[in-house]
N, C-alpha and C positions, 0 to 999 in steps of 0.2 A: 504494500500500500504506500501511498505518497501523502506526506503531510502538506496541507494547503492553507492552514491557518494555525497560528498567527503568521507563519512564514512558509514558503515553499521549500521542500526538502531536497529538491534537485536543482541543478543549475541549467540555464538555457543559454545557448550560444547564438550570436547574431550570424545569420547565414550569408550576410552581405560582406561584413568585414572580419568575421570569425572571432569577434570579441567574445570571450567566455564569461563575461560578467555583465549581462544586461539587467536592467531594472524591471521588476515585475510589479505592476500597480495592484492588480487583483486577479483572482481566478473567477471566471464566469462559467456558469452552467447554462448552456444555451438550448440544449436538446440532447442529441446524441453525444456531443462533445463537451469536455471541460476545456476552456480556452484560457491561456495565460495572456494577460494584456501587457505587452512588453515594449520597452524603449531602450535603444542602444545609445549609451552616452558618448560612445566614440564616433559613430557615423551619423547618429541622429535618426536612424530607422525606427519607425513605429510599426509593430507587427503583432499578430496573434500567433501563438504556438499551441497546438493541440497537445494536451498532456498525454503521455504514453499510457493510455487506458483502453482496454478492449482491442479493437483492430488497429488503433494507432500505435500499439506496441511494435507492430511490424511495418507500419506505414507512417513514419514521422511526417508531420505537416506543419509548415510555417507559412503564413500569408500576410502580405503587406496590408496595412489598414487603409491607406489612402486609396479610395475607390477611383480617383482620377488617374491613378497609375494603373497599369495592367497588374492584375494579381500575380504574385510571384510564388510559384510552388517550388520549394527547394528539393524535396524528395517525393515523387508522385506515388499515390496509391489511387489510381484513376477513379474507381467507383466510389471512393470516399471524398475526393477533393471537389468534384464538380458540384454536388449538392451543398457543400460547405461554402464554396465561393458565392453561390446564389443566396445562401442564408445570410452571409456577412453583408452582401450588397443590399438586401431588403429584409430587415428584421420584421417579425410578425408581432403585432400588438394586441391580437385578439385575446379575449378572456377565456382561459382554459378551465377555470373552476376546479383547480387542483384540490383534491380532498386529502387531508392529512389525518392519519390514524395513529394515535399515541398508545404505547403499551407500557413503557417504563423509561426512566431518565438516567443518563450518565453524564458526567462532566466532559467526556470526550466522545467523539462521534466518528463513525466511518460511513461515508456515503457510497453506496453501491448503485451506480446508474445503469439501469437495464433498458432505458429507452433505445429503441432501434426500429428501423423500417422493415425488418424481416422477422417473421415469427420465430425462426430457429435461433437467431441472434439474441432475442429477448430471453428465451428459455435458457440458453447456454450461459449467458451472463448471470442470470439468477442463481444458477447452481453454485456459483462462487460463495453464496451466503453461508453455506455450511461451515467453511473454514473460520469465518469471523464469529459465528455463533458458538463454535466449539473451542476456539483458541484465543478469543479476545473478549473475555467476559468483563473486563474492566472498561470496555468501550461499548457504546450503543450502536447497533447497525441500523442505518437508515436506507431503506430500499426505495428507489425511484423507478416506477414501473407503469406501463400502460394499464388502465383500469381493467381491461378485459382479462388480464393475467393475475388478478388478485387471488383467485382460487389456488394458485400455485405457490404463493408466498408461504414459507415455512414458519412454524412457531419459533420464538426466540429472538425475533427482530424487535428493536426498540421503537421503530417508527416506519410507517409506509406512506409514501407520497403517491397517490393514485391520479394519473394524468389521463383524462378522458379524451384521447386523440386517436384517430385512425393511424395505423403504423406508418402509412405513406407520408404523413405530415411531420413525423418526428425528426426529419432531416433539416427542418427549418430552425431559425433562431427565434425563440419565444421570449419576449421581454418580461412577461410575467414570471417565467421560470428563472430567468436571470436575477430578477429583483428578489424573489423568494429565497433563492440560495444565498444571495449576498446578505440578507437579513438573518437567516437561520444559522449560517456558519459562524457568525460572531457570538452566538449564544454559548459556544463551547470553549473550554480552556484550550483544547487542541482539537483540530479537525483533520480528517484524512479522507482520501478517496481510494476505493478499491481498484486494483489493477484490472478487475473484471475480465479475467482471461476469456478469450473467445471460445476456447475448447478446454475447459477444466478437466483435470484427471479424474476419470470415473471412480478411482479408488478413494477420492477425497470427499465424496458425498454419497448419501443414500437416497435414491430416487423416491423411496417410500415417504421421506420427510416432506416431499413436495407434492406428489400425487395423492398421498394419504391412502394408498392401496398397496397391500402386500404383493410383491412381485411373484411371478410363477415359480413354484418350488420344483426345481429339476430333480431333487432327491426322491420326490414322489411321482415321477413321470410315469404316466400310463398311456400306452399307445393304442389301446383297444377301442377307445371312443375319443379320438382327437378333436380338437377345436382349431380351426384355421380361419384367420381374419385377413382380408385383403384391404389395404389402405389405398383408396382411390384418389387420384388427382386429375382434375379436368384441365388445370393450367400447365401441367407437365405430363402429357399423355404417354401411355405405354405404346409406342409405335416402333417397329423394328428398324425402319429406315431412318438414317440420319437426316436425309433430305425432307422426309415427312415431318420429323420433329422440328426442324428449323422452320418449315412452312407453318406449323402450328404456332410457333412463337410469333412470327410476323403477322399471321392472321389474327391472333388474339390482340396484338398490339394495335393493329390497324382496324380492329373490330369489323372484320369481314364476316358478317353473320352467316351467309350460306356456306362458306368454306368451314367455318367453325363447327357448324352442325354436322357436316360430312366427316370431319376428323373426329368429332365426339362419337359419332356412330361407329366409326372404325375401332375406337378404343373399347367401347361398350361390347361390340361383337367379340373382340379379342378376349376381354375379361370373362364374358359369359362362356365362351368356348373353353377357357382355362378351367372354370368351375365344372363344366360338364365332363371334361376329360378326367379331372381330378376325382370327381365323384365315383367314377368307374374303378379307380384304384383304391379309394378310401370310402367304401360305401357306408360305413358307420360314423363318418365324420360329421361334425357340425360346421357349416360354412357361414361366414359373416362378411359383410362389406361395409366400410365406413368411409366418410370423406365429405368434402364440400361439393355436393352435386345433388340434384333432385333424384329421387328414387326412380327405378324403372330400368328395364332392359336386361335384368338378370333372371336366371332360372328360378322357378318357384321354391326350390329347396334352399335357396340362399336367403339368410336374414339380412335384409337391406336396411341399414341404419344411416344412410346418407341424408344429409340435410343441406339446405341452401346457405344457412348461417349458423354458426355455433354459439353456444352460451355455456356458462360455467357448469351447470348441472349436466348438460350433455357431455362436456369434456370429461367429467368424472365418470359418467356411464361408459364412455369409450375406454377410459383407463382401466376400469374394472374388466372390460371385455378383453383388452390387451393382456391383462394379468391372468386371465383364464385361458388364454390361447397357447396351444403347443407351438404354433408357428404363425408369424405374421409375414405377409408378403406385400411388397409395394415398390414403387419406383423411387430412386434416390432423391432425398430432399429432407427438409425439416419435418415433414410429415412422418418420418420414421424415428424421430428422436424418442418420444415417449413409448411407442410400440416396442422398439428394440430394448429399451430399458426395463420393460415390465414383462414381456412375453418369454416363453420358454426358448424360442429360437426365432431366427429371422432369415428370410430369403429376399435379398435386395436386388432389384433389377437396375443395372447400372448403364446409363447412356454413355456413349463414348465421349461426349462433350463434357461430362461431369467427372471424368476419371481423376482429374487434378484435385477434386474435392473428396477423394476416397476417405471413408471412415469418419468424415466430419459430422455425419448424422446418426452415428451409432453410439449408444450409451451403455450397452450391456457389459457388465463387468465379468471377470473370470479369466482363467488362463488354462493352458494345457490343451490337450487334444480335444477335450470335451467342448470347449468354447469354439474351436474351429469347426467341429461337426455341426453345432447349433447355429452358427453365424456364417452365412454364405452370400457371396456376390456373384451375379450372373449377368453377362452382357445383355443389353436391351435387344441386340440383334439375334439372340437365341430364339429358336422356334418355340411356339407355345407347348408343343409336345415335350420338348426337352426341359422346359421350366416345370411342367407337370411332373415329369419323371424325377427331377431333383427334389421337388417338394414331397412327393410320395416316399422317396427313399429316406428323406430326413425323418419321416415318421415311422415307416415300416422297418427300417434297418437299424434303428437305434439300439435295440436289445442286443443284437450280435456285436455291434460296435462297442457297446459298454463292456461286454464280457471280454473282448479281445484287445481293447485299446485304452481303457481307463485305469488309473492307478488303483482303484478299489479292487479290481480283479487281477492285479499284477503284483501282488505282494507274495514274496517267497515264503513258503511254509504255512500260508493261511489255509490252503486246501490240502489235506492229506489224502483225500479220495477224489480222483479225477471226476468221478461220476457226480459228486456233489457240486463241483465247479460247473460241469456241463449242464446240470439240471437246476442251477441256482435260480431261485424265483426272483425275478426283477420287479415284480409287481407288489 
């Protein structure tokens, strides 16, 4: 964490003259970013520097304040910098109606800013809360988060700021948020900001503290009546061809309704075929589908829990469903974060254009061969039949895998009678 009040614990250099001792007037919380308001006494440059928090840990950003000059980006992080430049040029003065919930007081505070324009970024930043709750008891943790994520905030935080904003607007500079932070930070003897790692180590948190649902217990795994849940995304469709997937992106962006409908039907047909083929291999299984999309187009034996818009209670129901699922299947993306954290196993469909983001949406903890068996990635170009085969084998072949490949059955001297090992009851 970084101290931001009464002074900043890190030094900031001027990127124009490389002076290592610039003056920092104050730290501003504008939305996604904490900005240091800087002045270089050597060359006179006035600039903002984004504190190394969240994604700016990897993408340092400094921007000239004078809007009459061209904004100067010293080290680019393209998808981060463009919205920030727009935010600096035109701050937003609208009333956010920020709701503050107090639970207890400390004379020192740590601010964990979870505001972000992407669902997965918000969830991942929030998971950093566990460290401060467990290891910084002398300080109060203040979580700043979009209101729709309130249901995920764990117990043990000192305060929550609920910002009622669509995620897409969090990239702006909000004067109300800036003013509130400037007032609140001065109430503490010392104030810090969390580094808010964009991908915290799964071993440092327990997803049950956030989802409030016990994850699937693999020790009691039974495969005679498996539950499988498909995570459906309309905005990132399961299409085998790279060209079709790119076409879907542009069609959605340009809002070409007829084309969007055709591509949507292609995905629904593919998912429905997946279920029908899988039903033949797993006749006793229970099949579910969830996601942000209207119901319809699936076989009658599939429990269709898709909706057009989520709400807290539905999110909890979905989490309970993930935690009861032997296997969750879905295309790569933030839609897989909570399912992979709670389910017994996952099969992720990986588009070639997302390979650079491998593992960023997976939260299942564990190690050894068992975790590799239960967590698999398969190219989006793979045929439906092969995806079905992989899913079925992950269910039907776990018993033999466990007996021959896991530490529990590979202890020398445990079985004196080979027959007992061969006939061991895994249920």
